N, C-alpha and C positions, 0 to 999 in steps of 0.2 A: 276145636269143639270137643267137649267131653265124649269119649268113645261110647259110653252107654247111651248118651243122647242121640248119637248118630244112628243107632239101631232102630229108632222110631220113624215111621212114615206118618207124617201129620195127617195125610188124607185118610188113613185108616182109623183115626181117633174120632170119638164122638162125645158130645155132652161135656161134662166136667173135665174129662181127660184132655180135651183140646186146650182148655185154659191152663191146666197143670203143665202141659208141654210148653206152651208159649212162655209161661213164667220161668220155667227152667232154662229155656233157650236164652231169654233176655238176661237173666242173672248170670248164666255161664259166659255169655258174650262180654258182659261188662267186666267180670272177674278175669277173663282171658286178657283183656286190654291192660288190666292192672298187673297181671303176671308178666306180660311183655315189657312193661315199664320197669319192673323190678322182679326178676325171676326168683331170687332167693327169698325176698321178704315182700310179697305183694301187699299193698295197703288194704285190700279186701280180698278174701278168699272164702270158699264154702266147702262144706262136707254134707252129703245127703245122709241123714240119720234114719229116715224111714220112708218106705215106698208103699204105694197101693198095690192091688193085685196084678195090675198090668206093668208095674215097675216104674211108675212115675212118682216123683218125690212128694211127700206130704209133710215132711219135717226136715228142716235144714239147720246146720250150725254155721253161723257166719263169724268169720274171724277178721277183726279190724286191727291193723298195725299202725296206729296213730297215737300221738301224745294226747292224753286226756286225764282229767281229774278222777281219781278212784277213791278219794276220801279226804279228810282233813285232820290235822293234828289236834290232840285234845287240849293242849295248852301251849303257850299263853294266848290270851285274846289280843288281837284278832287271830283266829286260827288259820294257819297257812295250809294251802292245798298239798296233797300228796299225789304225785303223778305216776302213771303207768303207761306202757306202750303196746300191750297186747290185751285185747278185749274180745270175749266170746259171747255170742247171742244166739238164742234158739228162736226159730220161726216154726210154729205149728199151724198147719192149715186144717181147720175143722172139716167134718164131713159135709157140712152145708156151704163150704166155700166153693165158688164165690157167690155171695148173696149179701143183702143188707144186714142180715143177722149172722153172717158167717165170716166175720173179719179174721184175718190172720192174727195170731197171738205172738207178739214179740217180747221175749224175756231174756235179760242178760244173765249169763251163768257166772260171770266174774263181777267183781265190785265196780260200780260206777257212781260218781257223784254228780248228778245233774237234776235240775228241778223237774224235768219231765220224765224221769226214770225213778222208780221206787228204790230207795237205798236200804230199807230194812223191813222187818215184819213178814207176815205170811205171804205177801205179794211182792217180795223183794225181787228186783230186777225187771218188773213190769214196765213196759215202755208205752207212754201215751203219745200217739202220733198226731192227734188233733186234726185228722183229715176226714171229712164227711164221705160216707160211702166208700171207704178205702178198700173194703172187701170186694166191691163191684168194679170200681173205676181205676183205682191206683195199682200200678204194677209193683210186684215185689222188688224189682230192680230199683225203682224210684224211692220206695220206702226204705230200702237198705241205704241208699245214698242220703236220704233225709236223716237217718240215724247217724251217719258219718258226720253230718253237719252238727248234730247234737254233741257228739264226742269232741269236736273241735271248738265247741261253744260259739259257732257261727249262727246258731239258731237255738233259742231257748225262750221259755215263758216263765218268768219268776214273779211277776206281779200277782197279787192276790185278787184278781178279777177274772171273769170268764175268759177262756175255758178252764182257768185255775190250774196251778201247778200240780203235778202228780205227787210230788213230795214237798210238803210245806216246810220241813226242816231245812232241806237243801235250798229251797227258794229263799228262805229267810237269810241263810248264810250268803247267798248270791247278792241279795239286796244290801245287807248290812256290813258284810265283810269282803266278799269277793269283788264286787264292782268298785267300791271305794278305794280298794288297794290295787286295782288293775289285775287281779289274779285270774279273771275269766277272759282276759285278752292275752292269750299266749300263742306263740308260734310253734310250728312243728320243727322237729330236729334239734330242740334244746336251745334255739336262738332266743335272745332277749328282745328281739324286735317285735313291734306290734303290727298285726295284720289289720290294715285299715279298710280292706275290702268289705262292702256291706253284705249282710247275709241274704242269700237268694233262696227263696222257698221253692222246693221241688213241687211241681204241679202234678196232680193225678192225670193218668192217661186213660182215654176211653179204650174200649175193647177194639174198636176199629183202628185206632192209632197203633195199638200193640201189634195188630196183624200186619199193618203197613210197614212197620219197622223191621219185620222179619224177612230176610232175604237169604235163600240157601242156594 
């Protein structure tokens, strides 16, 4: 467990701070398992970028070490994907988090090419998670794992129907170039084999479930 996290006594926390501590604990626990699996290059790790007055995180930087599409070649058509292995994402928890109007803000700092992540413009990097009440019911841990599924293209929405892709240009590439050529079906580690496992959607957790999963 993170040493800074150990200094907190959950019984002394109240209100929003209880949820902030719970989220930190669950995220750290998950990342520790990834570190144990690969100490030098864990597939998911985090850095606390900002804390509130009592020292609990309100902004994280998540680092994914997975193979994913970061762009496409300009020419020729069809445009082949460009792959990268390290991706950085910011999570900002607004002052009214957790609430129906206080959803966490997920934004990629590095380039990503995915229909549910904005690839350009003033909102570049914005992640659309398409989970109802995610600021109230879904844990940050599960949302971080959901984004990992995005990066691996095990989960994406490219059809031009509700809830609609976050990036229409990327969605069009997926439909017209990526899927027909098998480019969105890629394995990790540079292997040419196709992963035939179906995409499993991460389900939001209730606050009671989050509490039950914490054992110290």
